[in-house]
C-alpha distance (Angstrom), angle and dihedral (degrees) to the residues before:
residue distance angle dihedral
X1 . . .
X2 3.73 . .
X3 3.76 145.1 .
X4 3.76 136.7 -124.2
X5 3.77 110.7 -68.7
X6 3.76 128.8 172.7
X7 2.95 139.9 -118.2
X8 3.82 95.0 16.2
X9 3.83 93.8 51.8
X10 3.78 92.1 -139.6
X11 3.82 91.2 175.2
X12 3.81 90.0 64.3
X13 3.78 89.9 46.3
X14 3.78 90.6 51.5
X15 3.77 92.3 51.2
X16 3.80 90.4 53.2
X17 3.79 92.7 46.6
X18 3.78 92.9 50.9
X19 3.78 94.0 47.6
X20 3.77 92.1 48.3
X21 3.78 93.7 46.1
X22 3.77 99.2 44.3
X23 3.79 102.2 31.9
X24 3.78 136.9 -110.5
X25 3.80 94.3 -72.1
X26 3.80 91.7 58.2
X27 3.80 91.6 46.4
X28 3.78 90.7 52.9
X29 3.79 92.7 46.6
X30 3.77 93.9 51.1
X31 3.78 104.2 36.2
X32 3.80 110.9 25.9
X33 3.78 97.6 81.5
X34 3.78 116.7 152.5
X35 3.81 99.4 -146.0
X36 3.79 115.2 127.3
X37 3.79 132.9 -175.1
X38 3.78 108.0 -50.4
X39 3.80 113.0 -94.2
X40 3.78 102.2 -126.3
X41 3.80 107.6 -168.7
X42 3.80 101.1 -175.8
X43 3.78 144.5 16.3
X44 3.80 109.0 -90.8
X45 3.78 121.6 -138.3
X46 3.76 137.8 172.1
X47 3.79 108.6 -71.4
X48 3.80 95.1 35.7
X49 3.80 122.4 117.9
X50 3.78 137.7 -171.4
X51 3.79 144.7 86.5
X52 3.80 91.3 -57.6
X53 3.81 90.0 57.4
X54 3.81 88.7 51.5
X55 3.80 89.7 53.9
X56 3.78 90.9 48.0
X57 3.79 90.4 51.7
X58 3.81 91.5 51.5
X59 3.79 90.6 52.4
X60 3.81 97.7 47.3
X61 3.82 96.6 37.3
X62 3.81 91.0 107.1
X63 3.80 90.1 63.4
X64 3.79 94.5 64.7
X65 3.81 98.7 129.3
X66 3.80 145.9 10.1
X67 3.81 93.8 -136.9
X68 3.79 138.3 11.7
X69 3.79 105.4 -47.8
X70 3.79 140.3 146.2
X71 3.80 87.1 -118.8
X72 3.77 127.7 134.2
X73 3.78 134.6 172.2
X74 3.79 107.1 -113.0
X75 3.80 110.7 -127.9
X76 3.79 94.5 -144.6
X77 3.80 106.2 118.5
X78 3.81 93.3 -111.2
X79 3.81 115.7 115.5
X80 3.80 101.7 -139.7
X81 3.81 135.0 156.7
X82 3.81 93.5 -76.2
X83 3.78 92.1 55.2
X84 3.82 91.5 46.2
X85 3.81 91.2 51.2
X86 3.81 90.9 49.9
X87 3.81 90.7 49.6
X88 3.81 90.0 52.2
X89 3.81 91.6 51.3
X90 3.79 90.5 48.5
X91 3.79 91.0 49.6
X92 3.80 92.6 49.5
X93 3.81 92.4 49.1
X94 3.79 92.6 52.6
X95 3.80 97.9 41.7
X96 3.80 96.8 -107.6
X97 3.79 128.9 139.3
X98 3.79 105.1 -78.0
X99 3.80 105.7 -133.3
X100 3.82 104.5 122.3
X101 3.80 90.2 -119.4
X102 3.80 117.7 120.3
X103 3.78 100.3 -139.9
X104 3.83 131.5 153.7
X105 3.82 96.9 -66.8
X106 3.80 93.4 48.5
X107 3.79 91.3 44.1
X108 3.82 90.9 50.4
X109 3.78 91.0 52.3
X110 3.81 90.8 48.2
X111 3.80 89.9 51.0
X112 3.80 91.1 49.5
X113 3.80 87.4 64.8
X114 3.82 91.9 58.8
X115 3.79 126.6 85.6
X116 3.79 121.2 -146.6
X117 3.82 92.3 -105.9
X118 3.81 92.3 56.8
X119 3.79 96.6 -101.0
X120 3.80 120.2 113.9
X121 3.77 133.1 -97.4
X122 3.80 97.4 -96.7
X123 3.81 101.5 25.8
X124 3.81 132.3 63.3
X125 3.80 131.8 -157.0
X126 3.81 86.4 -121.6
X127 3.79 90.4 67.6
X128 3.80 92.4 58.8
X129 3.81 105.9 39.5
X130 3.79 121.9 109.9
X131 3.79 105.6 -80.4
X132 3.81 96.5 -135.1
X133 3.81 99.8 54.0
X134 3.80 108.2 9.1
X135 3.81 95.8 -120.7
X136 3.80 140.6 102.5
X137 3.80 92.1 -121.3
X138 3.79 129.8 115.6
X139 3.78 100.5 37.9
X140 3.78 130.9 114.9
X141 3.81 93.4 -84.0
X142 3.79 133.7 42.8
X143 3.80 116.2 -79.8
X144 3.82 90.7 -108.8
X145 3.80 92.3 52.2
X146 3.79 91.4 47.2
X147 3.80 91.0 50.0
X148 3.79 91.4 51.4
X149 3.81 90.4 50.6
X150 3.79 88.8 50.2
X151 3.81 90.0 51.9
X152 3.78 90.4 52.6
X153 3.78 90.1 49.1
X154 3.81 90.2 51.7
X155 3.80 91.9 58.9
X156 3.80 91.4 51.7
X157 3.78 88.6 49.3
X158 3.82 90.1 51.4
X159 3.81 87.3 57.7
X160 3.80 91.8 46.4
X161 3.79 90.8 49.6
X162 3.80 90.7 51.0
X163 3.81 91.8 49.5
X164 3.80 89.9 51.4
X165 3.79 90.4 59.2
X166 3.81 96.4 -92.6
X167 3.80 91.3 -63.0
X168 3.82 112.8 166.3
X169 3.81 111.1 -103.5
X170 3.80 119.8 -147.3
X171 3.80 116.6 -150.1
X172 3.81 107.2 -149.0
X173 3.80 95.9 177.5
X174 3.79 130.9 9.7
X175 3.79 124.2 156.5
X176 3.80 118.0 9.9
X177 3.78 128.9 -167.3
X178 3.80 116.4 -128.6
X179 3.80 89.5 -108.6
X180 3.80 95.7 49.7
X181 3.79 92.1 44.0
X182 3.82 89.5 54.3
X183 3.80 91.4 47.9
X184 3.79 92.3 57.3
X185 3.80 95.0 41.4
X186 3.82 97.8 -108.0
X187 3.80 121.6 166.1
X188 3.81 112.0 -82.0
X189 3.80 91.5 -118.5
X190 3.79 97.2 33.1
X191 3.77 116.0 165.1
X192 3.81 86.7 -128.1
X193 3.82 86.8 73.7
X194 3.81 89.7 65.2
X195 3.81 99.1 43.5
X196 3.80 92.8 -113.9
X197 3.82 97.6 110.1
X198 3.79 140.5 70.9
X199 3.79 134.9 -177.0
X200 3.77 109.1 -142.3
X201 3.76 143.2 -163.2
X202 3.80 123.7 -171.2
X203 3.78 112.7 -169.7
X204 3.80 112.5 -127.7
X205 3.81 93.5 9.7
X206 3.80 122.9 97.9
X207 3.78 119.4 -122.3
X208 3.79 87.8 -122.3
X209 3.80 90.8 60.6
X210 3.82 91.0 46.2
X211 3.81 89.0 49.8
X212 3.80 93.0 49.8
X213 3.81 93.0 49.7
X214 3.80 89.9 46.6
X215 3.81 87.6 58.0
X216 3.82 86.6 71.0
X217 3.82 96.3 46.1
X218 3.80 101.0 72.6
X219 3.82 94.1 -103.2
X220 3.79 106.5 151.5
X221 3.80 96.7 -171.0
X222 3.82 120.9 56.2
X223 3.78 121.1 164.6
X224 3.79 119.9 -154.5
X225 3.79 118.3 -66.2
X226 3.82 90.2 -140.7
X227 3.84 93.2 94.0
X228 3.79 137.2 76.2
X229 3.80 92.6 -87.9
X230 3.81 140.5 23.0
X231 3.79 118.6 -113.7
X232 3.82 119.4 -153.3
X233 3.80 129.1 176.5
X234 3.80 143.5 164.1
X235 3.80 101.0 -131.1
X236 3.82 92.5 150.6
X237 3.81 87.3 66.7
X238 3.81 85.7 65.0
X239 3.80 92.4 49.3
X240 3.80 94.8 -99.3
X241 3.80 126.7 137.6
X242 3.79 119.6 -95.9
X243 3.80 115.1 -98.9
X244 3.78 123.2 -173.0
X245 3.79 107.9 169.5
X246 3.82 93.9 -161.3
X247 3.80 93.9 21.9
X248 3.78 125.0 159.8
X249 3.80 96.0 -156.2
């Protein structure tokens, strides 16, 4: 499991390795998605509602706060103050006009973070699949629900990566099936079983720094940074209580 890394293009290498190792059928299942850049049909402003607002919220969810805060962007299709604030932070980070309105320039930048298969610019589905069979099957939700949760996690990780100075982020563990999770001694209700979690490594950056930046990205589950990786998850999206093991809030 690896992350985007120039100039060796390790993501492309990984795709080839997976397809060769698991067969053409697996490669087609995992990588032949039909999603294209989202078709925004209007400028979105505070007070708007609809499916396009929901998509906007998913894509700016990693910009939930300026500092450590139990804040998250509600994925509810209603463009409220929290969504507007996240849009402004996104705009500032990417050098756009900061007005809290998701117009053509903001929408174009959001679309530039999406790959044609529905994954994001710096993260692949292959980094998140169950490590024993390369699928999203066997968890606590349907494969399609797990994959959508993974997609939402990817956008938060794009924000985290940006806040870390565009440092490549390695995903060591994403989704786990119930069976695989049991094999490695994971918690019986681990967030990995739902596709909402990732274990990360950022070369040259301490886990403590990753943890502290994640406190601004709407991640509601953060395990201690005193390990060999940094765990992040979005358990509040499943109705669970926030849990920051080394939290400052």
